[in-house]
N, C-alpha and C positions, 0 to 999 in steps of 0.2 A: 292606836288604832291604824294612825297614817303609817307607822313604821311597818306594821304588819302588812298592810296592803302593799307598800313598795317592797317588802321582801318577798311576798309572794309573786308579785311581777316579775322581779329579778330572777326568781326560781324558774318561772315558766319560759322566760326569755333565754335562760341558760340552756333549758331543755330543747327549745327550738333550734339553738345555734348547734348544740350537739347533733341533733337528728339531721343536719344538713352537712355532714362532713364524712369522710372515710378515713378511718385509722389503719394504716398498714403497720404490721409487725414483722421485722426480719426473722425469718425461720431459723436462723442459727444464733444470731446475737440477742434477738428479742428488742432490738432498737425499734423505736416507733416513729413513723411520719404521719403528719396529719394533712390531708387534702380537703381544703375548705370549699363549701358550696358555691356555686357560681364560677368557679374555676374551669378553664377549658380542659377537657378530659377526652381521651381516646381509649377505647376498649378493642382488645384484639381477641376475637372468638374463633376457634378452629370450626370448619364446616366438615360435616360427616355424611356419608350417603353411598347408596348403592351406585356402583360403576365410577364412584369418584375417587381419584387417586389421592389428591390432597386438595383441600379447600380452606379459604380464610376470609373473615370479615373483620374489617377495620371500620369501627364506629366513631364518629366525632361529634361532640356536642359540649353542652354545658351540664357540669354536675349538679343533680338536684339532691339527692341523698341516697342513704342505704336504710332498707329495712326488710326484715324477714327472709334473709339470704339472697337478696338482689341489691344489685345497683341501679339506681333511676337516673336516667339521663334525658336532657331536652335536646333531642337530636338536630344536628345540622346537615349531616350527611353520612353516607357509608360508602366503602369500596369492597367489592366481592372479588376475589380471584379464585378460580376454579380450575383444576387440571384433571381429566378424566383418564381412566386406564386405556381408552381406545387412541390416546395421543392428542385429542383435542383439548383446547383451553378456552376459557371464557373468562372476561372481566367485565364488571358492571360498576358505574358509579352513580349515586342517587343523591340529589339534594333535597332538603327538607325545608330550607329556609322560608319559602313563600307560602307554606301550609298554614292556614289560619286555624287557631284553636288547637294546635297539636300539643298535647300533654306529655308529661314525662313518660319514657318507655323503659320497662324493667327488664334487667338482665341478670341471669342467675349468676351468682358469685362463682359457682362450680364450674361454669362454662368459659370463665376469663382466663387466658393463658398470659396475657400481659396488659399493662394500662400505661399511658403516658398522661402528665398532667403539667399545667402551667396556671400560675395564679391569674386572678381576674385582672384584666388590663395590662398584662405582662407583654402582650404582643406588640402594644404601643412603645413600650420600653426597648423591646428587642429592635424595632425599627429605628428608635432614635439612637441607640447603641451602634448599630451599624452605620449611620450617617456620621456620627462623631469619630468612629473609628476611621472611616475612610478619609474624611477630612483632615484628622491628625495626622494620618500617614502621609497623605498628599503634601501637607505642609512641611513635614520634616524632610521628605525626599525631593520636594520641588521648589516650594516657596523659600525655605530657609536658605538654600545655597544661593538662590537668585537676589534675595534681599542683602546678602552678605557681600556682593561684589560691589566695588567702588568702580563704576563703568567709565570714570573719568581716567583714573589712574591705573586701572586693571588690577589693583590689589584685592585681596580677599580679607575680610575682617572675621577672623575666627572667633573672636568673643562674641560678635552679634550672631554669628551663625550657631554657637553653642546656646545661646540665650533662646533663639527662635526654635531650634530644635528642641531644646528642653521642654518649652511650652507646648509644642506640638505633640512630643512623645507623651506628655502628661495627660493632653486631652485624649490621645490614642488610649491610654491606660483607663480612663473613665469610661470610654465606649466599650472596651473589652469587658470591663467589670459589669456594665450594663447588660451586655450579652449574655455573660455567663450567669448572672443572677435571675435573668427573665427566660432562659430557654426552658424547653420541654424536659421534664425529668421522666426516665423510663424505668419501670419497675416490672421485672419478671414474676409471675405469680406462681406459687408452688401448686403443682398439679397432683393428685392422687398418685402415690407411688413414689414420687421424688423425694430423695434425700435431702435434707436441710442443708442449705448453703447461704453463703453472705449474699449471692446474687438473687436469691429468691425471697419473696415477700408473702404474707398471708394477710387476706382482708378480714379484718375483724367484724364480727357479726353481732 
């Protein structure tokens, strides 16, 4: 009986996990990418309207889940850019961070032209990667030459320089790796009428 209960719990936990993610499929290669819930997501949605030449909304927040043809996001903010056919332009920026009780907002998958995504907590790794990269580069370019000079005799210790520069460049490599692994990923979403391409992705429903 205990085994059955544990199996049942595992099954429902699995369903919960699956419901809290987005699966993207490449429109040409059918390769898939999984975007997990609670990650940082941005949705690009074109705006259409009378007398509007072009318009665009960029929504930023935390991925909640997908269901019934929509992506649900816990919003942090959005930017609107609109250009009218009379030559006027308008930009708006809204922040939702201080609104209490704000639940996830649903956006139709059919309206999304592109999305960006970064794993939960990746922003901190990006900041750390930037710091490590900067310090490593400074050490290689500034500190390594200075500590390799014998100021008494005026001689330059090339072995010590190479050792310091090697350590510094190694740190720079770690920082660059952190930056690349934690950066936002960009996905262009295939729109109706667009031909399949390696650059276009489909949001599985």
